[in-house]
C-alpha positions in Angstrom: 24.7 -14.2 88.5 25.3 -10.7 87.5 24.9 -8.3 90.3 22.3 -6.0 89.2 23.1 -2.4 89.1 22.4 -0.9 92.3 18.8 1.6 92.4 18.9 4.4 93.9 16.0 7.0 94.5 16.8 9.6 91.4 17.7 13.0 92.9 15.5 15.2 91.9 16.9 18.4 90.6 17.5 21.3 93.1 14.6 23.7 93.8 15.7 27.4 93.9 13.3 29.8 94.2 13.3 32.1 91.6 14.6 35.7 92.2 12.0 37.8 90.6 13.7 40.9 88.8 14.3 43.4 90.8 11.5 46.2 90.4 12.9 49.6 91.2 11.1 52.6 91.4 12.1 54.7 88.3 13.9 57.9 89.4 12.8 61.2 88.2 15.7 63.5 87.0 16.6 65.6 89.8 14.9 69.2 89.5 17.0 71.5 90.9 15.7 75.5 91.9 16.5 77.2 88.8 19.4 79.8 89.4 18.3 83.0 89.0 20.8 85.3 87.0 22.6 87.4 89.9 21.3 91.1 90.1 24.4 93.0 91.1 24.1 96.8 90.9 25.1 97.9 87.3 28.9 99.1 87.5 29.1 102.4 85.7 32.5 103.5 84.1 34.8 104.5 86.3 35.0 108.8 86.5 38.4 109.9 87.8 38.2 113.3 89.3 40.7 115.5 87.1 44.3 115.2 87.3 45.7 119.0 88.0 49.2 120.3 86.8 51.3 119.5 89.9 52.1 123.2 91.5 55.4 123.9 92.6 56.6 126.2 94.8 58.2 128.1 92.3 61.1 127.5 89.5 64.3 125.7 90.2 66.9 127.4 90.0 69.0 126.4 86.9 72.1 124.3 87.3 75.5 125.2 85.4 77.9 122.4 85.2 81.6 123.3 86.2 84.7 121.1 85.1 87.8 121.5 87.9 90.7 120.0 86.5 94.0 119.5 88.4 96.9 118.7 86.9 99.2 117.1 89.9 103.0 117.8 90.6 105.4 115.5 92.6 103.5 115.5 95.8 99.1 115.0 95.2 98.8 114.3 98.7 100.1 118.4 99.3 96.6 119.5 97.4 93.4 120.1 97.9 90.7 122.6 96.8 87.4 123.5 97.9 84.3 126.0 96.7 82.2 128.4 98.7 79.8 131.0 98.1 81.4 134.3 97.1 82.5 135.8 101.1 81.0 132.6 102.8 82.5 130.0 105.1 80.4 127.3 104.1 82.0 124.9 102.0 80.0 123.8 98.8 82.4 121.3 97.2 86.0 120.0 97.8 88.3 117.5 96.1 88.6 114.1 97.0 92.0 112.9 98.7 95.1 113.3 95.9 97.5 110.5 96.8 100.8 109.2 94.7 99.2 107.5 92.4 98.3 110.7 90.9 101.7 111.9 90.7 102.3 114.1 87.3 98.6 112.8 86.4 95.1 114.5 86.3 92.2 114.8 88.0 88.8 115.9 86.6 85.7 116.8 88.5 82.3 117.9 87.7 79.8 119.9 89.8 76.7 121.8 89.4 76.4 125.3 90.9 73.1 127.4 90.8 73.6 130.8 89.7 75.8 133.3 91.2 79.5 134.2 92.4 82.0 131.6 94.0 85.0 131.7 95.6 87.1 128.7 94.4 90.7 128.0 96.8 93.3 125.8 96.1 95.9 125.0 98.8 99.2 122.9 99.3 100.4 122.4 102.4 104.0 122.5 101.6 103.3 126.4 100.8 104.9 126.2 97.1 101.8 126.0 95.2 101.8 122.8 92.1 104.2 124.2 89.7 106.9 124.7 89.2 109.5 123.1 91.5 108.6 119.8 91.4 106.4 119.4 88.2 103.9 121.4 85.4 101.1 121.3 88.1 98.3 123.6 87.1 94.3 123.8 87.4 91.1 125.3 85.7 87.9 125.9 86.0 85.2 125.8 82.9 81.6 126.1 82.2 81.2 123.9 79.0 84.8 124.3 78.0 84.5 128.0 78.6 87.6 129.1 81.1 86.8 131.3 83.8 90.0 130.4 86.1 93.2 129.0 85.6 96.6 128.5 87.3 99.2 126.8 89.1 101.8 129.4 90.4 101.1 130.3 94.2 102.2 130.0 97.5 100.5 128.2 100.4 96.9 129.1 98.7 95.3 130.7 96.4 91.4 132.0 96.2 90.0 132.6 92.8 86.7 134.8 92.5 83.9 133.5 89.8 80.9 133.6 88.2 78.4 131.3 86.5 77.1 132.5 82.7 73.8 133.3 84.2 74.9 135.4 86.7 74.7 139.2 86.9 78.0 139.2 89.1 81.0 139.6 86.9 83.9 137.4 88.0 86.9 138.5 88.8 88.6 136.9 86.4 87.2 138.1 83.4 89.1 141.4 82.4 87.0 144.6 83.0 84.5 145.3 80.0 86.4 148.8 78.6 84.0 151.5 78.3 84.5 153.8 75.4 82.6 156.9 76.1 85.2 157.1 79.0 88.3 157.4 76.8 87.8 159.9 73.7 91.2 158.8 72.2 92.2 155.2 71.5 91.7 152.3 74.9 94.0 150.2 75.2 94.2 147.0 77.7 97.2 145.1 79.0 96.1 142.2 80.6 98.8 140.1 82.8 98.7 136.1 84.3 101.6 136.3 86.4 103.7 133.4 87.0 105.2 132.7 90.2 107.1 135.8 90.7 105.1 138.9 89.7 107.7 141.5 91.4 109.9 140.2 88.6 107.4 141.9 85.5 107.0 145.4 84.8 106.5 147.0 81.3 105.6 150.7 79.8 104.4 152.0 76.6 106.7 154.8 75.1 106.5 157.3 72.1 109.3 158.6 70.2 111.9 156.7 73.1 109.6 158.6 75.7 107.8 156.8 78.0 104.4 157.6 78.6 102.5 155.2 80.3 104.5 152.3 82.7 103.1 149.6 85.0 102.8 149.8 89.0 104.1 147.8 90.9 103.4 144.0 91.1 103.7 141.9 93.8 101.3 138.8 94.9 99.0 139.0 92.2 97.6 136.1 90.3 96.4 138.7 87.5 95.9 142.1 86.9 94.2 144.6 83.9 95.0 147.9 83.0 93.3 150.1 80.6 95.4 152.9 78.9 93.6 155.9 77.1 96.3 156.7 74.7 95.9 159.6 71.3 97.0 158.8 67.8 100.3 157.8 67.0 102.9 155.4 67.0 104.2 153.7 70.3 106.0 150.9 71.6 105.0 147.9 74.3 107.3 146.4 76.1 107.4 144.1 78.8 109.9 143.1 81.1 111.3 140.3 83.3 113.9 141.1 86.0 115.2 137.5 86.0 115.4 137.0 82.3 113.0 134.3 82.0 110.0 135.8 80.9 106.4 135.3 82.2 106.3 131.4 80.9 107.0 128.9 81.6 110.0 127.9 83.9 107.8 129.2 87.0 104.5 128.9 85.6 102.3 129.7 83.0 102.3 133.4 82.7 100.8 135.1 79.7 99.9 138.8 78.5 98.2 140.2 76.3 97.7 143.9 74.5 94.1 144.7 73.1 92.1 147.6 71.5 88.8 148.5 73.3 86.7 146.6 71.2 89.3 143.2 72.0 91.3 143.3 69.2 94.2 141.5 70.0 97.3 143.4 69.1 99.7 141.2 70.7 99.9 138.3 73.0 102.7 136.4 74.5 104.3 135.0 77.6 107.7 133.7 76.4 110.2 135.8 76.2 113.7 136.6 78.1 114.6 139.9 79.4 112.2 141.8 77.8 109.7 141.9 74.6 108.5 144.7 72.3 105.5 145.1 70.2 105.0 148.1 67.8 101.6 149.6 67.9 99.9 152.4 65.9 96.7 154.0 66.4 95.0 155.9 63.8 94.1 159.4 63.9 
């Protein structure tokens, strides 16, 4: 017989409590207390106190650039120089140390000097200057190319006074300015820049074979200037060197010039033998 299908009580569908839709209280938009614009005290445009021109205690003294050029001989380490206010002991400027790398070379230094007068001193340890036993050494001082002192032939030392361009003091290296009224005739100026042996040098002025002017003895000087007052006429100026090698250039770069009172050059030179003569004609 067929087995009847088992009869099971039907499973009722599960009954779950319905979940009601959630009810939320409406959210009001947040109400923030209104922010008031900040109240700041108004900013006025800055008012700066006027700046007055600076008050300086006085104008700065002018500064003059002096070029010091030294050409060394075979022994540079023997040489040094310094600059002082004239007649004082305070050293304002001095040379750098010279060593053998500068043998026969030139060293140039520029220093700035206030208006006034100064002494330039140059020294040689061996006592024979920088010219001309061991080379053609020399020194030169110049303001913007205008030479105020030069040399090279000296012994243990040489001191040369000079003045800045704006100074009231006249440089001792400059030939004096002649004063024509002091000479009713013709003023003639003889300027000498000696070599290492000033004592060898002399000169005279002759007229018709008769000496009317002659030099004083020179010894230990580096430079000399003589003024002559000559009446109109024909003259001969003669310069002599006892050693017969002139003033240049075996024993230094010596030179001479003969000029009129207004600066007109009659003759200049330095290289000659025992003597050199120049005719001078002075009109009435």
